[in-house]
PDB file of N, H, CA, C and O in Angstrom:
ATOM      1  N   MET A   1      95.104  56.570 -15.870  1.00  0.00           N
ATOM      2  CA  MET A   1      94.844  55.286 -16.485  1.00  0.00           C
ATOM      3  C   MET A   1      94.931  55.438 -17.997  1.00  0.00           C
ATOM      4  O   MET A   1      94.583  56.477 -18.558  1.00  0.00           O
ATOM      5  N   GLN A   2      95.397  54.389 -18.633  1.00  0.00           N
ATOM      6  H   GLN A   2      95.680  53.545 -18.177  1.00  0.00           H
ATOM      7  CA  GLN A   2      95.440  54.373 -20.090  1.00  0.00           C
ATOM      8  C   GLN A   2      95.061  52.983 -20.579  1.00  0.00           C
ATOM      9  O   GLN A   2      95.020  52.031 -19.800  1.00  0.00           O
ATOM     10  N   ASN A   3      94.786  52.873 -21.871  1.00  0.00           N
ATOM     11  H   ASN A   3      94.819  53.646 -22.504  1.00  0.00           H
ATOM     12  CA  ASN A   3      94.411  51.581 -22.430  1.00  0.00           C
ATOM     13  C   ASN A   3      95.502  50.547 -22.157  1.00  0.00           C
ATOM     14  O   ASN A   3      96.691  50.840 -22.276  1.00  0.00           O
ATOM     15  N   GLY A   4      95.087  49.347 -21.794  1.00  0.00           N
ATOM     16  H   GLY A   4      94.121  49.110 -21.697  1.00  0.00           H
ATOM     17  CA  GLY A   4      96.027  48.261 -21.521  1.00  0.00           C
ATOM     18  C   GLY A   4      96.508  48.206 -20.096  1.00  0.00           C
ATOM     19  O   GLY A   4      97.197  47.256 -19.722  1.00  0.00           O
ATOM     20  N   THR A   5      96.170  49.198 -19.276  1.00  0.00           N
ATOM     21  H   THR A   5      95.610  49.969 -19.579  1.00  0.00           H
ATOM     22  CA  THR A   5      96.560  49.171 -17.871  1.00  0.00           C
ATOM     23  C   THR A   5      95.780  48.080 -17.154  1.00  0.00           C
ATOM     24  O   THR A   5      94.568  47.963 -17.335  1.00  0.00           O
ATOM     25  N   THR A   6      96.458  47.288 -16.350  1.00  0.00           N
ATOM     26  H   THR A   6      97.443  47.383 -16.204  1.00  0.00           H
ATOM     27  CA  THR A   6      95.785  46.303 -15.516  1.00  0.00           C
ATOM     28  C   THR A   6      95.496  46.970 -14.179  1.00  0.00           C
ATOM     29  O   THR A   6      96.369  47.616 -13.600  1.00  0.00           O
ATOM     30  N   ALA A   7      94.272  46.814 -13.694  1.00  0.00           N
ATOM     31  H   ALA A   7      93.563  46.290 -14.165  1.00  0.00           H
ATOM     32  CA  ALA A   7      93.865  47.454 -12.452  1.00  0.00           C
ATOM     33  C   ALA A   7      93.297  46.408 -11.496  1.00  0.00           C
ATOM     34  O   ALA A   7      92.583  45.495 -11.912  1.00  0.00           O
ATOM     35  N   GLU A   8      93.621  46.552 -10.213  1.00  0.00           N
ATOM     36  H   GLU A   8      94.200  47.293  -9.875  1.00  0.00           H
ATOM     37  CA  GLU A   8      93.076  45.674  -9.171  1.00  0.00           C
ATOM     38  C   GLU A   8      92.358  46.528  -8.144  1.00  0.00           C
ATOM     39  O   GLU A   8      92.916  47.499  -7.634  1.00  0.00           O
ATOM     40  N   ARG A   9      91.136  46.167  -7.845  1.00  0.00           N
ATOM     41  H   ARG A   9      90.683  45.378  -8.260  1.00  0.00           H
ATOM     42  CA  ARG A   9      90.368  46.875  -6.823  1.00  0.00           C
ATOM     43  C   ARG A   9      90.976  46.552  -5.463  1.00  0.00           C
ATOM     44  O   ARG A   9      91.320  45.399  -5.201  1.00  0.00           O
ATOM     45  N   THR A  10      91.112  47.537  -4.607  1.00  0.00           N
ATOM     46  H   THR A  10      90.832  48.473  -4.820  1.00  0.00           H
ATOM     47  CA  THR A  10      91.757  47.328  -3.305  1.00  0.00           C
ATOM     48  C   THR A  10      90.745  47.400  -2.172  1.00  0.00           C
ATOM     49  O   THR A  10      90.930  48.154  -1.216  1.00  0.00           O
ATOM     50  N   ASP A  11      89.689  46.627  -2.275  1.00  0.00           N
ATOM     51  H   ASP A  11      89.539  46.015  -3.051  1.00  0.00           H
ATOM     52  CA  ASP A  11      88.688  46.621  -1.208  1.00  0.00           C
ATOM     53  C   ASP A  11      89.046  45.636  -0.098  1.00  0.00           C
ATOM     54  O   ASP A  11      88.298  45.491   0.870  1.00  0.00           O
ATOM     55  N   GLY A  12      90.184  44.960  -0.235  1.00  0.00           N
ATOM     56  H   GLY A  12      90.791  45.077  -1.021  1.00  0.00           H
ATOM     57  CA  GLY A  12      90.631  44.050   0.811  1.00  0.00           C
ATOM     58  C   GLY A  12      90.175  42.617   0.654  1.00  0.00           C
ATOM     59  O   GLY A  12      90.587  41.757   1.433  1.00  0.00           O
ATOM     60  N   SER A  13      89.331  42.331  -0.337  1.00  0.00           N
ATOM     61  H   SER A  13      88.996  43.029  -0.969  1.00  0.00           H
ATOM     62  CA  SER A  13      88.819  40.967  -0.462  1.00  0.00           C
ATOM     63  C   SER A  13      89.846  40.020  -1.068  1.00  0.00           C
ATOM     64  O   SER A  13      89.836  38.827  -0.768  1.00  0.00           O
ATOM     65  N   GLY A  14      90.740  40.540  -1.924  1.00  0.00           N
ATOM     66  H   GLY A  14      90.748  41.510  -2.168  1.00  0.00           H
ATOM     67  CA  GLY A  14      91.783  39.724  -2.509  1.00  0.00           C
ATOM     68  C   GLY A  14      91.290  38.660  -3.469  1.00  0.00           C
ATOM     69  O   GLY A  14      91.956  37.641  -3.653  1.00  0.00           O
ATOM     70  N   THR A  15      90.145  38.874  -4.081  1.00  0.00           N
ATOM     71  H   THR A  15      89.605  39.702  -3.931  1.00  0.00           H
ATOM     72  CA  THR A  15      89.600  37.890  -5.002  1.00  0.00           C
ATOM     73  C   THR A  15      90.139  38.116  -6.403  1.00  0.00           C
ATOM     74  O   THR A  15      90.370  39.261  -6.791  1.00  0.00           O
ATOM     75  N   PRO A  16      90.347  37.051  -7.177  1.00  0.00           N
ATOM     76  CA  PRO A  16      90.913  37.221  -8.515  1.00  0.00           C
ATOM     77  C   PRO A  16      90.020  37.997  -9.469  1.00  0.00           C
ATOM     78  O   PRO A  16      90.525  38.568 -10.435  1.00  0.00           O
ATOM     79  N   TRP A  17      88.717  38.041  -9.237  1.00  0.00           N
ATOM     80  H   TRP A  17      88.307  37.577  -8.452  1.00  0.00           H
ATOM     81  CA  TRP A  17      87.833  38.769 -10.151  1.00  0.00           C
ATOM     82  C   TRP A  17      87.853  40.269  -9.888  1.00  0.00           C
ATOM     83  O   TRP A  17      87.097  41.015 -10.510  1.00  0.00           O
ATOM     84  N   ASP A  18      88.706  40.717  -8.978  1.00  0.00           N
ATOM     85  H   ASP A  18      89.320  40.111  -8.473  1.00  0.00           H
ATOM     86  CA  ASP A  18      88.908  42.154  -8.778  1.00  0.00           C
ATOM     87  C   ASP A  18      89.928  42.720  -9.756  1.00  0.00           C
ATOM     88  O   ASP A  18      90.168  43.928  -9.757  1.00  0.00           O
ATOM     89  N   THR A  19      90.536  41.873 -10.591  1.00  0.00           N
ATOM     90  H   THR A  19      90.342  40.892 -10.590  1.00  0.00           H
ATOM     91  CA  THR A  19      91.529  42.319 -11.565  1.00  0.00           C
ATOM     92  C   THR A  19      90.846  42.528 -12.914  1.00  0.00           C
ATOM     93  O   THR A  19      90.070  41.686 -13.366  1.00  0.00           O
ATOM     94  N   THR A  20      91.143  43.660 -13.551  1.00  0.00           N
ATOM     95  H   THR A  20      91.774  44.344 -13.185  1.00  0.00           H
ATOM     96  CA  THR A  20      90.486  44.025 -14.797  1.00  0.00           C
ATOM     97  C   THR A  20      91.464  44.757 -15.708  1.00  0.00           C
ATOM     98  O   THR A  20      92.548  45.140 -15.266  1.00  0.00           O
ATOM     99  N   ILE A  21      91.103  44.955 -16.954  1.00  0.00           N
ATOM    100  H   ILE A  21      90.223  44.644 -17.312  1.00  0.00           H
ATOM    101  CA  ILE A  21      91.933  45.662 -17.920  1.00  0.00           C
ATOM    102  C   ILE A  21      91.185  46.901 -18.400  1.00  0.00           C
ATOM    103  O   ILE A  21      90.005  46.833 -18.742  1.00  0.00           O
ATOM    104  N   VAL A  22      91.884  48.030 -18.420  1.00  0.00           N
ATOM    105  H   VAL A  22      92.843  48.086 -18.142  1.00  0.00           H
ATOM    106  CA  VAL A  22      91.299  49.275 -18.913  1.00  0.00           C
ATOM    107  C   VAL A  22      91.275  49.219 -20.440  1.00  0.00           C
ATOM    108  O   VAL A  22      92.310  49.016 -21.075  1.00  0.00           O
ATOM    109  N   THR A  23      90.083  49.401 -21.027  1.00  0.00           N
ATOM    110  H   THR A  23      89.243  49.566 -20.511  1.00  0.00           H
ATOM    111  CA  THR A  23      89.977  49.381 -22.491  1.00  0.00           C
ATOM    112  C   THR A  23      89.783  50.770 -23.079  1.00  0.00           C
ATOM    113  O   THR A  23      90.090  50.994 -24.250  1.00  0.00           O
ATOM    114  N   GLN A  24      89.274  51.711 -22.275  1.00  0.00           N
ATOM    115  H   GLN A  24      89.025  51.528 -21.324  1.00  0.00           H
ATOM    116  CA  GLN A  24      89.065  53.059 -22.796  1.00  0.00           C
ATOM    117  C   GLN A  24      88.849  54.021 -21.633  1.00  0.00           C
ATOM    118  O   GLN A  24      88.223  53.674 -20.632  1.00  0.00           O
ATOM    119  N   VAL A  25      89.375  55.229 -21.778  1.00  0.00           N
ATOM    120  H   VAL A  25      89.884  55.512 -22.592  1.00  0.00           H
ATOM    121  CA  VAL A  25      89.096  56.324 -20.851  1.00  0.00           C
ATOM    122  C   VAL A  25      88.568  57.468 -21.705  1.00  0.00           C
ATOM    123  O   VAL A  25      89.290  58.036 -22.525  1.00  0.00           O
ATOM    124  N   LYS A  26      87.273  57.802 -21.495  1.00  0.00           N
ATOM    125  H   LYS A  26      86.687  57.341 -20.829  1.00  0.00           H
ATOM    126  CA  LYS A  26      86.646  58.798 -22.366  1.00  0.00           C
ATOM    127  C   LYS A  26      85.487  59.465 -21.644  1.00  0.00           C
ATOM    128  O   LYS A  26      84.684  58.792 -20.997  1.00  0.00           O
ATOM    129  N   ASN A  27      85.397  60.777 -21.753  1.00  0.00           N
ATOM    130  H   ASN A  27      86.049  61.323 -22.279  1.00  0.00           H
ATOM    131  CA  ASN A  27      84.293  61.568 -21.200  1.00  0.00           C
ATOM    132  C   ASN A  27      84.060  61.285 -19.711  1.00  0.00           C
ATOM    133  O   ASN A  27      82.915  61.187 -19.269  1.00  0.00           O
ATOM    134  N   GLY A  28      85.135  61.157 -18.948  1.00  0.00           N
ATOM    135  H   GLY A  28      86.065  61.237 -19.307  1.00  0.00           H
ATOM    136  CA  GLY A  28      85.005  60.955 -17.514  1.00  0.00           C
ATOM    137  C   GLY A  28      84.638  59.544 -17.085  1.00  0.00           C
ATOM    138  O   GLY A  28      84.398  59.295 -15.903  1.00  0.00           O
ATOM    139  N   MET A  29      84.591  58.610 -18.047  1.00  0.00           N
ATOM    140  H   MET A  29      84.786  58.813 -19.007  1.00  0.00           H
ATOM    141  CA  MET A  29      84.260  57.222 -17.737  1.00  0.00           C
ATOM    142  C   MET A  29      85.444  56.324 -18.079  1.00  0.00           C
ATOM    143  O   MET A  29      86.121  56.524 -19.087  1.00  0.00           O
ATOM    144  N   VAL A  30      85.681  55.332 -17.222  1.00  0.00           N
ATOM    145  H   VAL A  30      85.131  55.170 -16.403  1.00  0.00           H
ATOM    146  CA  VAL A  30      86.719  54.331 -17.462  1.00  0.00           C
ATOM    147  C   VAL A  30      86.010  53.038 -17.839  1.00  0.00           C
ATOM    148  O   VAL A  30      85.211  52.516 -17.061  1.00  0.00           O
ATOM    149  N   HIS A  31      86.296  52.521 -19.021  1.00  0.00           N
ATOM    150  H   HIS A  31      86.946  52.945 -19.653  1.00  0.00           H
ATOM    151  CA  HIS A  31      85.693  51.279 -19.499  1.00  0.00           C
ATOM    152  C   HIS A  31      86.634  50.134 -19.141  1.00  0.00           C
ATOM    153  O   HIS A  31      87.827  50.181 -19.442  1.00  0.00           O
ATOM    154  N   LEU A  32      86.092  49.112 -18.502  1.00  0.00           N
ATOM    155  H   LEU A  32      85.123  49.073 -18.258  1.00  0.00           H
ATOM    156  CA  LEU A  32      86.889  47.993 -18.004  1.00  0.00           C
ATOM    157  C   LEU A  32      86.410  46.683 -18.608  1.00  0.00           C
ATOM    158  O   LEU A  32      85.247  46.548 -18.988  1.00  0.00           O
ATOM    159  N   TRP A  33      87.322  45.718 -18.692  1.00  0.00           N
ATOM    160  H   TRP A  33      88.267  45.827 -18.383  1.00  0.00           H
ATOM    161  CA  TRP A  33      87.028  44.402 -19.254  1.00  0.00           C
ATOM    162  C   TRP A  33      87.735  43.363 -18.410  1.00  0.00           C
ATOM    163  O   TRP A  33      88.888  43.551 -18.021  1.00  0.00           O
ATOM    164  N   ARG A  34      87.052  42.271 -18.127  1.00  0.00           N
ATOM    165  H   ARG A  34      86.115  42.118 -18.443  1.00  0.00           H
ATOM    166  CA  ARG A  34      87.704  41.183 -17.395  1.00  0.00           C
ATOM    167  C   ARG A  34      87.083  39.843 -17.768  1.00  0.00           C
ATOM    168  O   ARG A  34      85.873  39.734 -17.968  1.00  0.00           O
ATOM    169  N   PRO A  35      87.939  38.825 -17.857  1.00  0.00           N
ATOM    170  CA  PRO A  35      87.415  37.474 -18.021  1.00  0.00           C
ATOM    171  C   PRO A  35      87.003  36.934 -16.660  1.00  0.00           C
ATOM    172  O   PRO A  35      87.495  37.401 -15.632  1.00  0.00           O
ATOM    173  N   TYR A  36      86.127  35.979 -16.643  1.00  0.00           N
ATOM    174  H   TYR A  36      85.727  35.600 -17.478  1.00  0.00           H
ATOM    175  CA  TYR A  36      85.775  35.358 -15.371  1.00  0.00           C
ATOM    176  C   TYR A  36      85.473  33.881 -15.581  1.00  0.00           C
ATOM    177  O   TYR A  36      85.171  33.439 -16.689  1.00  0.00           O
ATOM    178  N   GLY A  37      85.558  33.157 -14.526  1.00  0.00           N
ATOM    179  H   GLY A  37      85.803  33.516 -13.626  1.00  0.00           H
ATOM    180  CA  GLY A  37      85.211  31.741 -14.531  1.00  0.00           C
ATOM    181  C   GLY A  37      84.663  31.350 -13.184  1.00  0.00           C
ATOM    182  O   GLY A  37      85.168  31.800 -12.156  1.00  0.00           O
ATOM    183  N   THR A  38      83.659  30.536 -13.169  1.00  0.00           N
ATOM    184  H   THR A  38      83.249  30.170 -14.004  1.00  0.00           H
ATOM    185  CA  THR A  38      83.066  30.069 -11.921  1.00  0.00           C
ATOM    186  C   THR A  38      82.454  28.701 -12.165  1.00  0.00           C
ATOM    187  O   THR A  38      82.354  28.265 -13.311  1.00  0.00           O
ATOM    188  N   THR A  39      82.056  28.039 -11.134  1.00  0.00           N
ATOM    189  H   THR A  39      82.138  28.394 -10.203  1.00  0.00           H
ATOM    190  CA  THR A  39      81.410  26.737 -11.279  1.00  0.00           C
ATOM    191  C   THR A  39      80.152  26.695 -10.432  1.00  0.00           C
ATOM    192  O   THR A  39      80.031  27.403  -9.432  1.00  0.00           O
ATOM    193  N   ALA A  40      79.241  25.872 -10.842  1.00  0.00           N
ATOM    194  H   ALA A  40      79.340  25.297 -11.655  1.00  0.00           H
ATOM    195  CA  ALA A  40      78.034  25.612 -10.053  1.00  0.00           C
ATOM    196  C   ALA A  40      78.280  24.326  -9.268  1.00  0.00           C
ATOM    197  O   ALA A  40      78.781  23.348  -9.824  1.00  0.00           O
ATOM    198  N   ASP A  41      77.944  24.319  -8.023  1.00  0.00           N
ATOM    199  H   ASP A  41      77.537  25.113  -7.572  1.00  0.00           H
ATOM    200  CA  ASP A  41      78.181  23.143  -7.180  1.00  0.00           C
ATOM    201  C   ASP A  41      76.954  22.245  -7.210  1.00  0.00           C
ATOM    202  O   ASP A  41      75.896  22.615  -6.700  1.00  0.00           O
ATOM    203  N   PHE A  42      77.091  21.077  -7.802  1.00  0.00           N
ATOM    204  H   PHE A  42      77.950  20.777  -8.216  1.00  0.00           H
ATOM    205  CA  PHE A  42      76.015  20.109  -7.823  1.00  0.00           C
ATOM    206  C   PHE A  42      76.404  18.936  -6.924  1.00  0.00           C
ATOM    207  O   PHE A  42      76.843  17.889  -7.402  1.00  0.00           O
ATOM    208  N   SER A  43      76.237  19.127  -5.635  1.00  0.00           N
ATOM    209  H   SER A  43      75.881  19.977  -5.247  1.00  0.00           H
ATOM    210  CA  SER A  43      76.679  18.100  -4.689  1.00  0.00           C
ATOM    211  C   SER A  43      75.834  16.835  -4.794  1.00  0.00           C
ATOM    212  O   SER A  43      76.278  15.766  -4.376  1.00  0.00           O
ATOM    213  N   TYR A  44      74.623  16.935  -5.345  1.00  0.00           N
ATOM    214  H   TYR A  44      74.262  17.803  -5.684  1.00  0.00           H
ATOM    215  CA  TYR A  44      73.774  15.741  -5.449  1.00  0.00           C
ATOM    216  C   TYR A  44      74.173  14.846  -6.630  1.00  0.00           C
ATOM    217  O   TYR A  44      74.027  13.625  -6.571  1.00  0.00           O
ATOM    218  N   THR A  45      74.680  15.469  -7.701  1.00  0.00           N
ATOM    219  H   THR A  45      74.799  16.461  -7.748  1.00  0.00           H
ATOM    220  CA  THR A  45      75.023  14.676  -8.883  1.00  0.00           C
ATOM    221  C   THR A  45      76.508  14.367  -8.987  1.00  0.00           C
ATOM    222  O   THR A  45      76.911  13.482  -9.743  1.00  0.00           O
ATOM    223  N   GLY A  46      77.319  15.090  -8.235  1.00  0.00           N
ATOM    224  H   GLY A  46      76.992  15.808  -7.621  1.00  0.00           H
ATOM    225  CA  GLY A  46      78.758  14.890  -8.313  1.00  0.00           C
ATOM    226  C   GLY A  46      79.384  15.554  -9.520  1.00  0.00           C
ATOM    227  O   GLY A  46      80.588  15.426  -9.741  1.00  0.00           O
ATOM    228  N   GLY A  47      78.582  16.268 -10.310  1.00  0.00           N
ATOM    229  H   GLY A  47      77.603  16.372 -10.131  1.00  0.00           H
ATOM    230  CA  GLY A  47      79.109  16.935 -11.502  1.00  0.00           C
ATOM    231  C   GLY A  47      79.273  18.423 -11.269  1.00  0.00           C
ATOM    232  O   GLY A  47      78.583  19.014 -10.439  1.00  0.00           O
ATOM    233  N   VAL A  48      80.180  19.013 -12.000  1.00  0.00           N
ATOM    234  H   VAL A  48      80.740  18.533 -12.675  1.00  0.00           H
ATOM    235  CA  VAL A  48      80.412  20.450 -11.913  1.00  0.00           C
ATOM    236  C   VAL A  48      80.358  21.024 -13.316  1.00  0.00           C
ATOM    237  O   VAL A  48      81.010  20.511 -14.226  1.00  0.00           O
ATOM    238  N   ILE A  49      79.584  22.086 -13.496  1.00  0.00           N
ATOM    239  H   ILE A  49      79.054  22.503 -12.757  1.00  0.00           H
ATOM    240  CA  ILE A  49      79.481  22.755 -14.793  1.00  0.00           C
ATOM    241  C   ILE A  49      80.254  24.074 -14.695  1.00  0.00           C
ATOM    242  O   ILE A  49      79.895  24.930 -13.887  1.00  0.00           O
ATOM    243  N   PRO A  50      81.303  24.255 -15.496  1.00  0.00           N
ATOM    244  CA  PRO A  50      82.030  25.523 -15.456  1.00  0.00           C
ATOM    245  C   PRO A  50      81.324  26.597 -16.285  1.00  0.00           C
ATOM    246  O   PRO A  50      80.768  26.314 -17.346  1.00  0.00           O
ATOM    247  N   TYR A  51      81.356  27.802 -15.796  1.00  0.00           N
ATOM    248  H   TYR A  51      81.807  28.033 -14.934  1.00  0.00           H
ATOM    249  CA  TYR A  51      80.839  28.955 -16.526  1.00  0.00           C
ATOM    250  C   TYR A  51      82.016  29.888 -16.770  1.00  0.00           C
ATOM    251  O   TYR A  51      82.695  30.285 -15.824  1.00  0.00           O
ATOM    252  N   VAL A  52      82.263  30.238 -18.014  1.00  0.00           N
ATOM    253  H   VAL A  52      81.710  29.915 -18.783  1.00  0.00           H
ATOM    254  CA  VAL A  52      83.324  31.179 -18.339  1.00  0.00           C
ATOM    255  C   VAL A  52      82.759  32.256 -19.252  1.00  0.00           C
ATOM    256  O   VAL A  52      81.799  32.019 -19.986  1.00  0.00           O
ATOM    257  N   GLY A  53      83.346  33.413 -19.204  1.00  0.00           N
ATOM    258  H   GLY A  53      84.125  33.605 -18.607  1.00  0.00           H
ATOM    259  CA  GLY A  53      82.872  34.491 -20.055  1.00  0.00           C
ATOM    260  C   GLY A  53      83.689  35.743 -19.849  1.00  0.00           C
ATOM    261  O   GLY A  53      84.772  35.701 -19.264  1.00  0.00           O
ATOM    262  N   ILE A  54      83.172  36.851 -20.327  1.00  0.00           N
ATOM    263  H   ILE A  54      82.293  36.885 -20.802  1.00  0.00           H
ATOM    264  CA  ILE A  54      83.802  38.150 -20.140  1.00  0.00           C
ATOM    265  C   ILE A  54      82.767  39.126 -19.601  1.00  0.00           C
ATOM    266  O   ILE A  54      81.560  38.937 -19.754  1.00  0.00           O
ATOM    267  N   GLU A  55      83.265  40.151 -18.979  1.00  0.00           N
ATOM    268  H   GLU A  55      84.245  40.305 -18.854  1.00  0.00           H
ATOM    269  CA  GLU A  55      82.393  41.189 -18.443  1.00  0.00           C
ATOM    270  C   GLU A  55      82.967  42.536 -18.834  1.00  0.00           C
ATOM    271  O   GLU A  55      84.152  42.791 -18.618  1.00  0.00           O
ATOM    272  N   SER A  56      82.153  43.392 -19.399  1.00  0.00           N
ATOM    273  H   SER A  56      81.191  43.185 -19.575  1.00  0.00           H
ATOM    274  CA  SER A  56      82.538  44.764 -19.710  1.00  0.00           C
ATOM    275  C   SER A  56      81.692  45.684 -18.841  1.00  0.00           C
ATOM    276  O   SER A  56      80.473  45.534 -18.759  1.00  0.00           O
ATOM    277  N   TYR A  57      82.351  46.629 -18.200  1.00  0.00           N
ATOM    278  H   TYR A  57      83.341  46.750 -18.267  1.00  0.00           H
ATOM    279  CA  TYR A  57      81.603  47.559 -17.360  1.00  0.00           C
ATOM    280  C   TYR A  57      82.331  48.889 -17.288  1.00  0.00           C
ATOM    281  O   TYR A  57      83.476  49.002 -17.725  1.00  0.00           O
ATOM    282  N   LYS A  58      81.662  49.900 -16.734  1.00  0.00           N
ATOM    283  H   LYS A  58      80.732  49.808 -16.379  1.00  0.00           H
ATOM    284  CA  LYS A  58      82.201  51.255 -16.664  1.00  0.00           C
ATOM    285  C   LYS A  58      82.143  51.753 -15.233  1.00  0.00           C
ATOM    286  O   LYS A  58      81.239  51.405 -14.472  1.00  0.00           O
ATOM    287  N   ILE A  59      83.124  52.576 -14.878  1.00  0.00           N
ATOM    288  H   ILE A  59      83.858  52.858 -15.496  1.00  0.00           H
ATOM    289  CA  ILE A  59      83.079  53.312 -13.620  1.00  0.00           C
ATOM    290  C   ILE A  59      83.409  54.767 -13.943  1.00  0.00           C
ATOM    291  O   ILE A  59      84.051  55.056 -14.952  1.00  0.00           O
ATOM    292  N   GLU A  60      82.971  55.668 -13.090  1.00  0.00           N
ATOM    293  H   GLU A  60      82.450  55.433 -12.270  1.00  0.00           H
ATOM    294  CA  GLU A  60      83.305  57.076 -13.281  1.00  0.00           C
ATOM    295  C   GLU A  60      84.768  57.288 -12.938  1.00  0.00           C
ATOM    296  O   GLU A  60      85.297  56.656 -12.023  1.00  0.00           O
ATOM    297  N   GLN A  61      85.423  58.181 -13.675  1.00  0.00           N
ATOM    298  H   GLN A  61      84.994  58.694 -14.418  1.00  0.00           H
ATOM    299  CA  GLN A  61      86.843  58.418 -13.470  1.00  0.00           C
ATOM    300  C   GLN A  61      87.129  58.956 -12.069  1.00  0.00           C
ATOM    301  O   GLN A  61      88.205  58.713 -11.524  1.00  0.00           O
ATOM    302  N   ASP A  62      86.186  59.678 -11.487  1.00  0.00           N
ATOM    303  H   ASP A  62      85.312  59.875 -11.930  1.00  0.00           H
ATOM    304  CA  ASP A  62      86.384  60.201 -10.133  1.00  0.00           C
ATOM    305  C   ASP A  62      85.694  59.328  -9.080  1.00  0.00           C
ATOM    306  O   ASP A  62      85.304  59.820  -8.021  1.00  0.00           O
ATOM    307  N   SER A  63      85.546  58.041  -9.372  1.00  0.00           N
ATOM    308  H   SER A  63      85.863  57.642 -10.232  1.00  0.00           H
ATOM    309  CA  SER A  63      84.942  57.083  -8.447  1.00  0.00           C
ATOM    310  C   SER A  63      85.743  57.031  -7.134  1.00  0.00           C
ATOM    311  O   SER A  63      86.970  57.132  -7.157  1.00  0.00           O
ATOM    312  N   PRO A  64      85.060  56.874  -5.999  1.00  0.00           N
ATOM    313  CA  PRO A  64      85.778  56.796  -4.720  1.00  0.00           C
ATOM    314  C   PRO A  64      86.471  55.446  -4.495  1.00  0.00           C
ATOM    315  O   PRO A  64      87.188  55.286  -3.506  1.00  0.00           O
ATOM    316  N   GLU A  65      86.271  54.480  -5.387  1.00  0.00           N
ATOM    317  H   GLU A  65      85.689  54.610  -6.189  1.00  0.00           H
ATOM    318  CA  GLU A  65      86.920  53.184  -5.236  1.00  0.00           C
ATOM    319  C   GLU A  65      88.430  53.333  -5.376  1.00  0.00           C
ATOM    320  O   GLU A  65      88.907  54.156  -6.158  1.00  0.00           O
ATOM    321  N   MET A  66      89.185  52.534  -4.613  1.00  0.00           N
ATOM    322  H   MET A  66      88.797  51.866  -3.977  1.00  0.00           H
ATOM    323  CA  MET A  66      90.635  52.551  -4.672  1.00  0.00           C
ATOM    324  C   MET A  66      91.113  51.426  -5.581  1.00  0.00           C
ATOM    325  O   MET A  66      90.605  50.306  -5.512  1.00  0.00           O
ATOM    326  N   TRP A  67      92.105  51.729  -6.447  1.00  0.00           N
ATOM    327  H   TRP A  67      92.517  52.638  -6.503  1.00  0.00           H
ATOM    328  CA  TRP A  67      92.637  50.763  -7.400  1.00  0.00           C
ATOM    329  C   TRP A  67      94.154  50.776  -7.353  1.00  0.00           C
ATOM    330  O   TRP A  67      94.762  51.826  -7.147  1.00  0.00           O
ATOM    331  N   VAL A  68      94.766  49.623  -7.539  1.00  0.00           N
ATOM    332  H   VAL A  68      94.272  48.769  -7.706  1.00  0.00           H
ATOM    333  CA  VAL A  68      96.207  49.513  -7.762  1.00  0.00           C
ATOM    334  C   VAL A  68      96.375  49.337  -9.260  1.00  0.00           C
ATOM    335  O   VAL A  68      95.770  48.448  -9.858  1.00  0.00           O
ATOM    336  N   LEU A  69      97.203  50.189  -9.870  1.00  0.00           N
ATOM    337  H   LEU A  69      97.695  50.911  -9.383  1.00  0.00           H
ATOM    338  CA  LEU A  69      97.376  50.156 -11.317  1.00  0.00           C
ATOM    339  C   LEU A  69      98.736  49.565 -11.669  1.00  0.00           C
ATOM    340  O   LEU A  69      99.753  49.904 -11.063  1.00  0.00           O
ATOM    341  N   HIS A  70      98.734  48.676 -12.659  1.00  0.00           N
ATOM    342  H   HIS A  70      97.908  48.401 -13.151  1.00  0.00           H
ATOM    343  CA  HIS A  70      99.958  48.080 -13.183  1.00  0.00           C
ATOM    344  C   HIS A  70     100.049  48.506 -14.639  1.00  0.00           C
ATOM    345  O   HIS A  70      99.347  47.959 -15.489  1.00  0.00           O
ATOM    346  N   ASN A  71     100.905  49.474 -14.934  1.00  0.00           N
ATOM    347  H   ASN A  71     101.475  49.919 -14.244  1.00  0.00           H
ATOM    348  CA  ASN A  71     101.002  50.009 -16.301  1.00  0.00           C
ATOM    349  C   ASN A  71     101.658  49.004 -17.234  1.00  0.00           C
ATOM    350  O   ASN A  71     102.610  48.315 -16.868  1.00  0.00           O
ATOM    351  N   ARG A  72     101.133  48.939 -18.429  1.00  0.00           N
ATOM    352  H   ARG A  72     100.359  49.498 -18.726  1.00  0.00           H
ATOM    353  CA  ARG A  72     101.662  48.060 -19.461  1.00  0.00           C
ATOM    354  C   ARG A  72     102.958  48.638 -20.020  1.00  0.00           C
ATOM    355  O   ARG A  72     103.019  49.819 -20.362  1.00  0.00           O
ATOM    356  N   GLN A  73     103.973  47.822 -20.108  1.00  0.00           N
ATOM    357  H   GLN A  73     103.924  46.863 -19.830  1.00  0.00           H
ATOM    358  CA  GLN A  73     105.273  48.257 -20.620  1.00  0.00           C
ATOM    359  C   GLN A  73     105.685  47.386 -21.784  1.00  0.00           C
ATOM    360  O   GLN A  73     105.356  46.200 -21.820  1.00  0.00           O
ATOM    361  N   THR A  74     106.397  47.953 -22.732  1.00  0.00           N
ATOM    362  H   THR A  74     106.665  48.916 -22.703  1.00  0.00           H
ATOM    363  CA  THR A  74     106.957  47.188 -23.840  1.00  0.00           C
ATOM    364  C   THR A  74     108.322  46.660 -23.399  1.00  0.00           C
ATOM    365  O   THR A  74     109.198  47.437 -23.021  1.00  0.00           O
ATOM    366  N   LEU A  75     108.501  45.349 -23.449  1.00  0.00           N
ATOM    367  H   LEU A  75     107.790  44.717 -23.756  1.00  0.00           H
ATOM    368  CA  LEU A  75     109.774  44.748 -23.065  1.00  0.00           C
ATOM    369  C   LEU A  75     110.718  44.732 -24.265  1.00  0.00           C
ATOM    370  O   LEU A  75     110.298  44.477 -25.393  1.00  0.00           O
ATOM    371  N   ARG A  76     111.985  45.004 -24.012  1.00  0.00           N
ATOM    372  H   ARG A  76     112.326  45.211 -23.095  1.00  0.00           H
ATOM    373  CA  ARG A  76     112.975  45.008 -25.093  1.00  0.00           C
ATOM    374  C   ARG A  76     114.044  43.990 -24.840  1.00  0.00           C
ATOM    375  O   ARG A  76     114.965  43.849 -25.644  1.00  0.00           O
TER     376      ARG A  76
END
């Protein structure tokens, strides 16, 4: 993994929030960043409030989780 690599967790759920970007690989830890968006369901009021933000988290480089990596390339 290297900075800018896009990674998708392969746990079979196929959810969009399983996609993340590698921001740093250092001291056996992989630092990940991902945007997210969700909504709260207010069926009584008919209104929906969107929640958007970012999440930064770390996993160990030798984590047993499986990932599909999409390496960043410079287009010419």
